[in-house]
Short mmCIF file of the C-alpha atoms (twelve columns), coordinates in Angstrom:
data_MODEL
# 
_entry.id   MODEL 
# 
loop_
_atom_site.group_PDB 
_atom_site.id 
_atom_site.type_symbol 
_atom_site.label_atom_id 
_atom_site.label_alt_id 
_atom_site.label_comp_id 
_atom_site.label_asym_id 
_atom_site.label_seq_id 
_atom_site.Cartn_x 
_atom_site.Cartn_y 
_atom_site.Cartn_z 
_atom_site.pdbx_PDB_model_num 
ATOM 1  C CA . UNK A 1  178.416 -197.253 -34.019 1 
ATOM 2  C CA . UNK A 2  177.070 -194.267 -32.128 1 
ATOM 3  C CA . UNK A 3  175.715 -194.785 -28.648 1 
ATOM 4  C CA . UNK A 4  173.772 -192.332 -26.509 1 
ATOM 5  C CA . UNK A 5  174.563 -192.714 -22.819 1 
ATOM 6  C CA . UNK A 6  172.328 -191.753 -19.925 1 
ATOM 7  C CA . UNK A 7  173.564 -188.692 -18.020 1 
ATOM 8  C CA . UNK A 8  174.913 -190.777 -15.138 1 
ATOM 9  C CA . UNK A 9  177.081 -192.904 -17.419 1 
ATOM 10 C CA . UNK A 10 178.227 -189.920 -19.427 1 
ATOM 11 C CA . UNK A 11 179.262 -188.241 -16.182 1 
ATOM 12 C CA . UNK A 12 181.192 -191.372 -15.218 1 
ATOM 13 C CA . UNK A 13 183.021 -191.385 -18.557 1 
ATOM 14 C CA . UNK A 14 183.858 -187.694 -18.154 1 
ATOM 15 C CA . UNK A 15 185.157 -188.329 -14.621 1 
ATOM 16 C CA . UNK A 16 187.403 -191.112 -15.914 1 
ATOM 17 C CA . UNK A 17 188.740 -188.783 -18.590 1 
ATOM 18 C CA . UNK A 18 189.330 -186.038 -16.024 1 
ATOM 19 C CA . UNK A 19 191.351 -188.484 -13.893 1 
ATOM 20 C CA . UNK A 20 193.944 -188.580 -16.660 1 
ATOM 21 C CA . UNK A 21 193.995 -192.363 -16.833 1 
ATOM 22 C CA . UNK A 22 192.180 -192.432 -20.173 1 
ATOM 23 C CA . UNK A 23 192.776 -190.319 -23.275 1 
ATOM 24 C CA . UNK A 24 189.381 -190.727 -24.913 1 
ATOM 25 C CA . UNK A 25 185.819 -191.830 -24.238 1 
ATOM 26 C CA . UNK A 26 186.483 -194.797 -26.523 1 
ATOM 27 C CA . UNK A 27 189.247 -196.019 -24.192 1 
ATOM 28 C CA . UNK A 28 186.901 -195.824 -21.194 1 
ATOM 29 C CA . UNK A 29 184.153 -197.722 -22.998 1 
ATOM 30 C CA . UNK A 30 186.605 -200.281 -24.414 1 
ATOM 31 C CA . UNK A 31 187.988 -201.048 -20.949 1 
ATOM 32 C CA . UNK A 32 184.477 -201.283 -19.488 1 
ATOM 33 C CA . UNK A 33 183.469 -203.794 -22.162 1 
ATOM 34 C CA . UNK A 34 186.609 -205.846 -21.619 1 
ATOM 35 C CA . UNK A 35 185.891 -205.988 -17.886 1 
ATOM 36 C CA . UNK A 36 182.268 -206.928 -18.583 1 
ATOM 37 C CA . UNK A 37 183.452 -209.787 -20.784 1 
ATOM 38 C CA . UNK A 38 185.836 -211.000 -18.069 1 
ATOM 39 C CA . UNK A 39 183.040 -210.873 -15.492 1 
ATOM 40 C CA . UNK A 40 180.767 -212.863 -17.789 1 
ATOM 41 C CA . UNK A 41 183.496 -215.481 -18.285 1 
ATOM 42 C CA . UNK A 42 184.023 -215.763 -14.531 1 
ATOM 43 C CA . UNK A 43 180.303 -216.229 -13.927 1 
ATOM 44 C CA . UNK A 44 180.033 -218.848 -16.671 1 
ATOM 45 C CA . UNK A 45 183.027 -220.695 -15.261 1 
ATOM 46 C CA . UNK A 46 181.568 -220.676 -11.739 1 
ATOM 47 C CA . UNK A 47 178.220 -221.867 -13.094 1 
ATOM 48 C CA . UNK A 48 179.861 -224.769 -14.945 1 
ATOM 49 C CA . UNK A 49 181.791 -225.755 -11.829 1 
ATOM 50 C CA . UNK A 50 178.590 -225.675 -9.764  1 
ATOM 51 C CA . UNK A 51 176.763 -227.813 -12.321 1 
ATOM 52 C CA . UNK A 52 179.617 -230.364 -12.265 1 
ATOM 53 C CA . UNK A 53 179.526 -230.464 -8.466  1 
ATOM 54 C CA . UNK A 54 175.758 -230.906 -8.486  1 
ATOM 55 C CA . UNK A 55 176.054 -233.752 -10.985 1 
ATOM 56 C CA . UNK A 56 178.684 -235.388 -8.781  1 
ATOM 57 C CA . UNK A 57 176.409 -235.009 -5.758  1 
ATOM 58 C CA . UNK A 58 173.461 -236.523 -7.598  1 
ATOM 59 C CA . UNK A 59 175.602 -239.465 -8.704  1 
ATOM 60 C CA . UNK A 60 176.820 -239.975 -5.138  1 
ATOM 61 C CA . UNK A 61 173.265 -239.817 -3.769  1 
ATOM 62 C CA . UNK A 62 172.122 -242.341 -6.368  1 
ATOM 63 C CA . UNK A 63 174.965 -244.623 -5.230  1 
ATOM 64 C CA . UNK A 64 173.858 -244.112 -1.586  1 
ATOM 65 C CA . UNK A 65 177.074 -242.247 -0.758  1 
ATOM 66 C CA . UNK A 66 175.195 -239.897 1.536   1 
ATOM 67 C CA . UNK A 67 176.653 -237.403 4.010   1 
ATOM 68 C CA . UNK A 68 175.156 -236.091 7.240   1 
ATOM 69 C CA . UNK A 69 173.157 -232.864 6.685   1 
ATOM 70 C CA . UNK A 70 175.282 -230.841 9.137   1 
ATOM 71 C CA . UNK A 71 178.406 -231.850 7.229   1 
ATOM 72 C CA . UNK A 72 176.779 -230.805 3.944   1 
ATOM 73 C CA . UNK A 73 175.928 -227.351 5.296   1 
ATOM 74 C CA . UNK A 74 179.449 -226.928 6.710   1 
ATOM 75 C CA . UNK A 75 180.947 -227.747 3.296   1 
ATOM 76 C CA . UNK A 76 178.529 -225.397 1.536   1 
ATOM 77 C CA . UNK A 77 179.466 -222.537 3.874   1 
ATOM 78 C CA . UNK A 78 183.146 -223.182 3.161   1 
ATOM 79 C CA . UNK A 79 182.567 -223.225 -0.600  1 
ATOM 80 C CA . UNK A 80 180.451 -220.071 -0.435  1 
ATOM 81 C CA . UNK A 81 183.314 -218.340 1.365   1 
ATOM 82 C CA . UNK A 82 185.697 -219.452 -1.388  1 
ATOM 83 C CA . UNK A 83 183.457 -217.893 -4.065  1 
ATOM 84 C CA . UNK A 84 183.169 -214.527 -2.376  1 
# 
């Protein structure tokens, strides 16, 4: 497969090669794709966890296990900090 890169990305690949960390453009691209795959997995995992938590919350609301709004926002802020 041959891929044409925009100038900015080609310059980035060349800079990585010049750093001496990589021996070929293929190594740079391979590592970038591996990292992209890992990022996608992390996002999918976080999304699934959020969907499970939402489902739990809906079930609790349906069972009238409600929590004060201020407590909800405090918990959400804490969880948001954990995801950062």
